[in-house]
C-alpha positions as CSV (number, residue, x, y, z in Angstrom):
1,M,0.0,0.0,0.0
2,S,1.1,3.6,-0.5
3,S,2.5,5.6,2.3
4,M,1.0,8.8,0.9
5,Q,-2.4,10.0,2.2
6,P,-5.5,9.7,0.0
7,G,-6.4,12.9,-1.7
8,E,-3.0,14.3,-1.0
9,A,-1.7,16.5,-3.8
10,K,2.1,16.3,-4.0
11,Q,4.1,19.3,-5.0
12,D,7.5,18.1,-4.0
13,Q,10.6,18.3,-6.1
14,Q,12.4,15.1,-5.9
15,C,15.8,14.8,-7.4
16,D,17.5,11.7,-8.8
17,P,21.1,11.2,-7.7
18,G,23.4,13.0,-10.1
19,R,20.5,14.8,-11.8
20,S,19.2,18.3,-11.4
21,K,15.8,19.0,-9.7
22,R,12.8,18.7,-11.8
23,N,9.1,19.4,-11.3
24,H,7.1,16.2,-11.1
25,I,3.5,16.0,-12.3
26,N,1.3,17.4,-9.6
27,I,-1.4,14.8,-9.0
28,T,-3.8,13.7,-6.3
29,L,-3.5,10.1,-5.2
30,P,-6.5,7.9,-5.0
31,S,-7.4,6.2,-1.6
32,P,-5.0,3.3,-0.8
33,Q,-6.2,-0.3,-1.5
34,C,-4.6,-3.7,-1.4
35,N,-3.7,-3.4,-5.1
36,A,-1.6,-0.6,-6.5
37,H,-3.1,2.2,-8.5
38,L,-1.7,2.6,-12.0
39,Y,-1.9,6.0,-13.8
40,G,-2.2,5.4,-17.5
41,Y,-4.1,4.5,-20.6
42,Y,-6.0,1.4,-21.8
43,I,-4.3,-0.2,-24.8
44,S,-4.6,-3.4,-26.9
45,N,-1.9,-6.0,-27.2
46,E,-1.7,-5.5,-31.0
47,W,-1.4,-1.7,-30.7
48,L,1.3,-2.1,-28.0
49,Y,3.4,-4.4,-30.1
50,E,3.0,-2.6,-33.4
51,T,3.7,0.8,-31.8
52,A,6.7,-0.6,-29.9
53,R,8.1,-2.1,-33.2
54,S,7.6,1.3,-34.9
55,F,9.4,3.1,-32.2
56,L,12.3,0.5,-32.3
57,A,12.6,1.1,-36.0
58,K,13.1,4.8,-35.4
59,L,15.4,4.3,-32.4
60,H,17.5,1.6,-34.1
61,P,17.2,2.0,-37.9
62,D,19.8,-0.7,-38.6
63,L,17.8,-3.3,-36.6
64,P,16.5,-6.1,-38.8
65,E,12.7,-6.2,-39.0
66,I,12.5,-9.7,-37.4
67,K,14.7,-8.6,-34.5
68,A,12.5,-5.5,-34.0
69,M,9.4,-7.6,-33.9
70,T,11.0,-10.0,-31.4
71,N,12.2,-7.2,-29.2
72,A,8.9,-5.4,-29.4
73,R,7.1,-8.5,-28.1
74,A,9.7,-9.4,-25.5
75,N,9.9,-5.9,-23.9
76,P,7.5,-3.4,-25.5
77,S,7.9,-0.9,-22.7
78,Y,11.6,-0.3,-23.6
79,S,10.8,1.6,-26.8
80,F,8.1,3.7,-25.1
81,R,10.5,4.7,-22.3
82,K,13.2,5.7,-24.8
83,T,10.8,7.6,-27.1
84,F,9.0,9.6,-24.3
85,H,11.9,9.7,-21.8
86,I,9.6,8.4,-19.1
87,H,11.6,5.7,-17.3
88,S,8.7,4.5,-15.2
89,L,6.5,3.6,-18.2
90,S,5.4,0.0,-18.1
91,T,2.4,-2.3,-18.8
92,A,0.1,-4.2,-16.5
93,Y,-3.4,-5.6,-16.3
94,A,-6.0,-3.7,-14.4
95,I,-9.4,-4.4,-13.0
96,L,-12.2,-3.3,-15.3
97,P,-14.2,-0.7,-13.4
98,P,-18.0,-1.1,-13.4
99,R,-19.6,1.1,-16.1
100,Q,-16.2,1.9,-17.6
101,I,-16.3,1.8,-21.4
102,V,-13.1,0.2,-22.8
103,P,-12.8,-1.3,-26.3
104,A,-13.1,-5.1,-26.4
105,E,-9.6,-5.5,-27.9
106,C,-8.1,-3.9,-24.8
107,I,-9.7,-6.6,-22.5
108,V,-7.9,-9.9,-21.9
109,D,-9.6,-12.5,-19.6
110,G,-11.7,-9.7,-18.0
111,A,-8.8,-7.4,-17.3
112,V,-7.7,-4.2,-19.1
113,L,-4.2,-3.9,-20.5
114,V,-2.8,-0.6,-19.3
115,L,0.3,1.4,-20.4
116,Y,1.0,3.1,-17.2
117,I,3.1,6.2,-16.5
118,F,3.7,5.4,-12.8
119,N,1.9,3.9,-9.9
120,D,1.1,4.9,-6.3
121,Q,3.8,2.9,-4.8
122,P,6.6,5.0,-3.2
123,D,9.4,4.0,-5.6
124,S,7.4,4.7,-8.7
125,Y,5.5,7.7,-7.4
126,H,8.7,9.6,-6.4
127,R,10.1,9.0,-9.9
128,R,7.0,10.2,-11.7
129,P,7.6,12.3,-14.8
130,T,7.1,16.0,-15.4
131,Q,3.8,17.5,-16.6
132,K,5.5,18.2,-19.9
133,Q,6.4,14.6,-20.4
134,V,2.9,13.4,-19.5
135,D,1.4,16.0,-21.9
136,E,3.5,14.8,-24.8
137,L,2.5,11.2,-24.2
138,T,-1.2,12.2,-23.8
139,R,-1.1,14.0,-27.1
140,F,0.3,10.9,-28.7
141,M,-2.3,8.7,-27.0
142,G,-5.2,11.0,-27.9
143,R,-6.8,10.8,-24.5
144,E,-6.2,11.6,-20.9
145,P,-4.6,9.1,-18.5
146,Q,-6.7,7.8,-15.6
147,W,-6.2,5.9,-12.5
148,W,-6.6,2.1,-12.7
149,I,-6.4,-0.6,-10.0
150,D,-3.8,-3.2,-10.7
151,A,-5.3,-6.7,-11.2
152,V,-2.4,-8.2,-9.1
153,P,-2.2,-7.3,-5.4
154,A,0.8,-5.2,-4.4
155,R,2.0,-7.9,-2.0
156,F,2.6,-10.2,-5.0
157,Y,5.5,-7.9,-6.1
158,R,7.2,-7.9,-2.7
């Protein structure tokens, strides 16, 4: 569970060792639960892999197509992190909220595939990106990020 208080807007300026201070996105955390909260966008597996492959082709133009496809499937978050310079970007499955409209291709076995920017766990939250980085990703995604509840309880990761 998160050590931050529910509804608490954070305006701190954390600094990474060896890096200058930066203004993290100012966001209010949802109420803590047994499962982590993920801040991100619903996506489909096909979109994830195709977009990751496309980013890899731009990042590594000499990479053979078959290698790009393999790498995109093995670690799709890598190309997103490198493209948007958000090192906490990752994917996870989230609980489908009641009355939430999500395209069917984004749902796998009743859970929603999410590309998340960060989560409410202290390590991730304190490394959250800047508002400018989130805005750039949001423009690319074409919709605002939202809070999701991780389908796997936080204690699973410990």
